[in-house]
C-alpha positions as CSV (number, residue, x, y, z in Angstrom):
1,X,4.6,68.6,-56.1
2,X,4.8,72.2,-57.3
3,X,8.0,74.2,-57.0
4,X,8.2,78.0,-57.4
5,X,11.1,79.8,-59.2
6,X,11.5,83.6,-59.1
7,X,11.0,86.3,-56.6
8,X,9.2,85.3,-53.4
9,X,10.0,81.7,-52.6
10,X,12.7,80.2,-54.9
11,X,12.9,76.5,-54.6
12,X,10.0,76.2,-52.1
13,X,7.8,73.2,-52.5
14,X,4.1,74.1,-52.8
15,X,1.8,71.1,-52.4
16,X,-1.8,71.9,-53.4
17,X,-4.9,70.0,-52.5
18,X,-5.3,69.0,-56.1
19,X,-1.7,67.7,-56.1
20,X,-2.5,65.5,-53.1
21,X,-5.5,64.1,-54.8
22,X,-3.6,63.4,-58.0
23,X,-0.5,62.1,-56.5
24,X,0.5,58.5,-57.2
25,X,3.0,56.3,-59.1
26,X,4.3,57.9,-62.3
27,X,3.9,55.5,-65.2
28,X,7.2,56.0,-67.1
29,X,7.3,52.9,-69.2
30,X,6.2,53.0,-72.9
31,X,3.1,51.0,-73.6
32,X,2.6,49.6,-77.2
33,X,-1.2,49.0,-76.7
34,X,-4.0,50.9,-75.0
35,X,-3.2,53.2,-72.1
36,X,-4.0,51.4,-68.8
37,X,-6.8,52.8,-66.8
38,X,-4.4,53.4,-63.9
39,X,-2.5,56.1,-65.9
40,X,-3.3,59.6,-64.5
41,X,-5.4,61.8,-66.8
42,X,-3.8,65.3,-67.0
43,X,-6.0,67.8,-65.3
44,X,-7.3,71.1,-66.7
45,X,-7.8,72.6,-63.2
46,X,-4.7,74.8,-63.3
47,X,-5.7,76.2,-66.7
48,X,-9.3,76.8,-65.6
49,X,-8.1,78.6,-62.5
50,X,-6.1,81.0,-64.6
51,X,-8.8,81.3,-67.3
52,X,-11.2,82.6,-64.5
53,X,-8.6,85.4,-63.9
54,X,-8.4,86.2,-67.7
55,X,-4.9,84.7,-67.8
56,X,-3.3,81.8,-69.8
57,X,-1.2,78.9,-68.7
58,X,1.9,78.1,-70.7
59,X,2.9,74.4,-70.3
60,X,6.5,73.4,-71.1
61,X,8.1,69.9,-71.4
62,X,11.2,68.5,-72.9
63,X,12.3,65.3,-74.5
64,X,15.8,63.9,-74.9
65,X,17.7,64.4,-71.7
66,X,18.9,60.8,-71.6
67,X,20.0,59.8,-75.1
68,X,23.6,59.4,-76.2
69,X,22.9,61.3,-79.4
70,X,20.7,64.0,-80.8
71,X,19.5,67.3,-79.3
72,X,17.2,67.9,-76.4
73,X,13.9,69.3,-77.6
74,X,11.3,71.4,-75.7
75,X,7.8,72.5,-76.6
76,X,5.7,75.3,-75.0
77,X,1.9,75.1,-75.5
78,X,-0.9,77.4,-74.5
79,X,-4.7,76.9,-74.9
80,X,-7.4,79.5,-75.2
81,X,-10.2,79.5,-72.5
82,X,-12.8,76.8,-73.1
83,X,-10.8,75.0,-75.8
84,X,-12.3,71.4,-76.1
85,X,-10.1,68.8,-74.5
86,X,-8.0,66.6,-76.7
87,X,-9.4,63.2,-75.8
88,X,-6.8,60.5,-74.9
89,X,-4.1,63.0,-74.1
90,X,-1.7,61.5,-71.6
91,X,2.0,61.6,-70.6
92,X,3.8,61.0,-73.8
93,X,5.8,58.1,-72.3
94,X,2.8,55.9,-71.9
95,X,1.7,56.4,-75.5
96,X,2.9,54.5,-78.6
97,X,4.3,56.4,-81.6
98,X,1.1,56.2,-83.7
99,X,-1.1,57.5,-80.9
100,X,1.4,60.3,-80.2
101,X,1.3,61.5,-83.8
102,X,-2.5,61.4,-83.8
103,X,-2.6,63.5,-80.6
104,X,0.0,65.9,-81.8
105,X,-2.1,66.8,-84.8
106,X,-5.1,67.5,-82.6
107,X,-3.0,69.6,-80.2
108,X,-1.7,71.7,-83.1
109,X,-5.3,72.2,-84.3
110,X,-6.6,73.3,-80.9
111,X,-3.7,75.1,-79.3
112,X,-3.7,78.9,-79.3
113,X,0.1,79.0,-79.7
114,X,2.9,76.5,-79.8
115,X,6.6,77.2,-79.5
116,X,9.5,74.8,-80.1
117,X,13.1,75.0,-79.0
118,X,16.2,72.8,-79.0
119,X,19.7,72.7,-77.7
120,X,22.3,71.0,-79.8
121,X,24.7,68.2,-78.8
122,X,27.5,70.9,-79.0
123,X,25.6,73.0,-76.4
124,X,24.9,69.9,-74.3
125,X,28.7,69.1,-74.2
126,X,29.6,72.8,-73.6
127,X,27.2,73.6,-70.7
128,X,25.8,70.1,-69.5
129,X,22.5,68.5,-70.1
130,X,20.6,70.3,-67.3
131,X,21.6,73.8,-68.6
132,X,21.0,72.7,-72.2
133,X,17.5,71.5,-71.2
134,X,16.7,74.9,-69.7
135,X,18.0,76.7,-72.9
136,X,15.8,74.5,-75.0
137,X,12.8,75.4,-72.8
138,X,13.6,79.1,-72.9
139,X,13.8,79.0,-76.7
140,X,10.4,77.3,-76.8
141,X,8.8,79.9,-74.6
142,X,10.5,82.8,-76.5
143,X,9.1,81.4,-79.8
144,X,5.6,81.1,-78.3
145,X,5.7,84.6,-76.9
146,X,6.9,85.8,-80.3
147,X,4.0,84.1,-82.0
148,X,1.6,85.6,-79.5
149,X,3.1,89.1,-80.1
150,X,4.0,89.3,-76.4
151,X,7.8,89.0,-76.5
152,X,9.4,91.5,-74.0
153,X,11.7,94.0,-75.6
154,X,14.6,93.0,-73.3
155,X,14.3,89.4,-74.5
156,X,13.9,90.3,-78.2
157,X,17.2,92.2,-78.1
158,X,19.2,89.3,-76.7
159,X,21.2,87.0,-78.9
160,X,19.6,83.5,-79.2
161,X,23.0,81.9,-78.4
162,X,23.4,83.8,-75.1
163,X,22.9,82.1,-71.8
164,X,19.8,83.5,-70.1
165,X,20.4,85.7,-67.0
166,X,19.9,84.0,-63.6
167,X,17.7,86.8,-62.5
168,X,14.4,85.7,-64.1
169,X,12.4,88.0,-66.5
170,X,8.8,88.5,-65.6
171,X,6.3,87.2,-68.2
172,X,3.6,89.5,-69.6
173,X,0.9,89.5,-66.9
174,X,-1.5,87.5,-69.1
175,X,0.7,84.4,-68.9
176,X,1.7,82.0,-66.2
177,X,4.5,79.5,-66.9
178,X,4.7,75.9,-65.5
179,X,7.4,73.5,-66.6
180,X,7.7,69.8,-66.0
181,X,10.1,68.6,-63.3
182,X,12.1,70.9,-61.0
183,X,12.9,74.6,-61.3
184,X,15.5,75.7,-63.9
185,X,16.9,79.2,-63.1
186,X,18.5,79.2,-66.5
187,X,15.0,79.2,-68.2
188,X,15.2,82.9,-67.5
189,X,11.5,83.4,-66.9
190,X,9.6,83.3,-63.6
191,X,7.9,80.0,-63.5
192,X,6.5,77.2,-61.4
193,X,7.8,73.6,-61.7
194,X,5.5,70.6,-61.3
195,X,7.0,67.1,-60.7
196,X,5.5,64.6,-63.1
197,X,3.8,67.6,-64.7
198,X,3.2,65.7,-68.0
199,X,1.1,63.2,-66.0
200,X,-0.9,65.8,-64.1
201,X,-1.1,69.1,-66.1
202,X,-3.0,69.1,-69.4
203,X,-0.8,71.8,-71.1
204,X,2.4,70.2,-70.0
205,X,1.2,66.8,-71.3
206,X,0.4,68.5,-74.6
207,X,3.9,70.0,-74.8
208,X,5.5,66.6,-74.1
209,X,3.6,64.9,-76.9
210,X,4.5,67.6,-79.4
211,X,8.2,67.7,-78.3
212,X,8.4,63.9,-78.5
213,X,7.0,63.7,-82.0
214,X,9.3,66.5,-83.3
215,X,12.4,64.9,-81.8
216,X,11.5,61.4,-83.0
217,X,11.1,62.7,-86.6
218,X,14.4,64.5,-86.3
219,X,16.2,61.3,-85.2
220,X,14.7,59.4,-88.1
221,X,16.1,62.0,-90.5
222,X,19.5,61.8,-88.9
223,X,19.3,58.0,-89.2
224,X,19.3,58.4,-93.0
225,X,22.7,60.2,-92.8
226,X,24.1,57.8,-90.2
227,X,22.3,54.5,-90.8
228,X,24.5,52.3,-88.6
229,X,23.4,53.4,-85.2
230,X,19.7,52.4,-85.2
231,X,18.4,55.9,-84.5
232,X,15.2,55.2,-86.4
233,X,14.1,52.9,-83.6
234,X,16.3,53.8,-80.5
235,X,16.0,57.6,-81.0
236,X,19.5,58.0,-79.8
237,X,19.1,56.2,-76.5
238,X,21.8,53.9,-75.3
239,X,20.6,50.5,-76.5
240,X,22.9,47.6,-76.9
241,X,22.8,48.0,-80.7
242,X,23.6,51.7,-80.4
243,X,26.5,51.2,-78.0
244,X,27.9,48.4,-80.2
245,X,27.8,50.8,-83.2
246,X,29.7,53.5,-81.3
247,X,32.3,50.9,-80.4
248,X,32.5,49.7,-84.0
249,X,32.2,52.9,-85.9
250,X,33.1,55.6,-83.4
251,X,30.9,58.6,-82.4
252,X,29.4,61.0,-84.9
253,X,29.1,64.8,-84.5
254,X,25.6,64.2,-83.2
255,X,26.8,62.1,-80.2
256,X,27.2,63.7,-76.8
257,X,30.8,63.3,-76.0
258,X,30.3,64.6,-72.5
259,X,28.1,61.5,-71.7
260,X,30.3,58.8,-70.1
261,X,29.1,55.9,-72.3
262,X,30.2,57.8,-75.4
263,X,33.4,59.0,-73.9
264,X,34.3,55.6,-72.5
265,X,33.5,53.7,-75.6
266,X,35.5,56.1,-77.7
267,X,38.4,55.8,-75.2
268,X,38.5,52.0,-75.3
269,X,38.3,52.1,-79.1
270,X,41.4,54.4,-79.2
271,X,43.2,52.1,-76.8
272,X,42.4,49.1,-78.9
273,X,43.7,50.9,-82.0
274,X,47.0,51.5,-80.3
């Protein structure tokens, strides 16, 4: 399901013939072994359509909306026309950690440009996770455009901490932006949104793998500073071990205090102390 954001038809669902053919159950569970044959293979059809018009597709995905700790991280990836496919590329959620790292290395070798962005736990608590996700996506796109030498002047002059305008900025004509999921006005750029995009769009799948690897490495580094929460394995998600550690030790500055599990555990800890 493709949604459009920007002038013309904001929020309107656009279901293409390709989307109908590719539709099916989204495999969201992590698999430690080989990827099952039923998992969709992300398609290059959208990229090839744009390449035929001498344009490029920027695929954007995020990782880390659900955890109780750590930032939300986004990646933006663009491939040059005719770039050889990275074999085995799938939705990052169906790949084990070793396979993701292998694929991320190949993506970095073959991508024309990659941009990374993040929103901190402080920004998540200040704005909410949806807006923070959009901010991370925007930062990833801005960094990619900067690397490509195509950053619009009106964007370059903005402070990186400023919320993007709700009126979207047009991308340079050579680019077309597609993000995973539903439209985010706060991304600040005209874009299409593709539900389960990491399962069906090659560039979005590549962005998801890169973002996942970057965030996982960050959480392992944070684990060395706060070893009691199991972040080296749970990556900040609300496992039983992680919740017990918050209850026992209290939240760190990397926890999302606006998330009810953290707020509630901290509340009961304070009540018990009284």
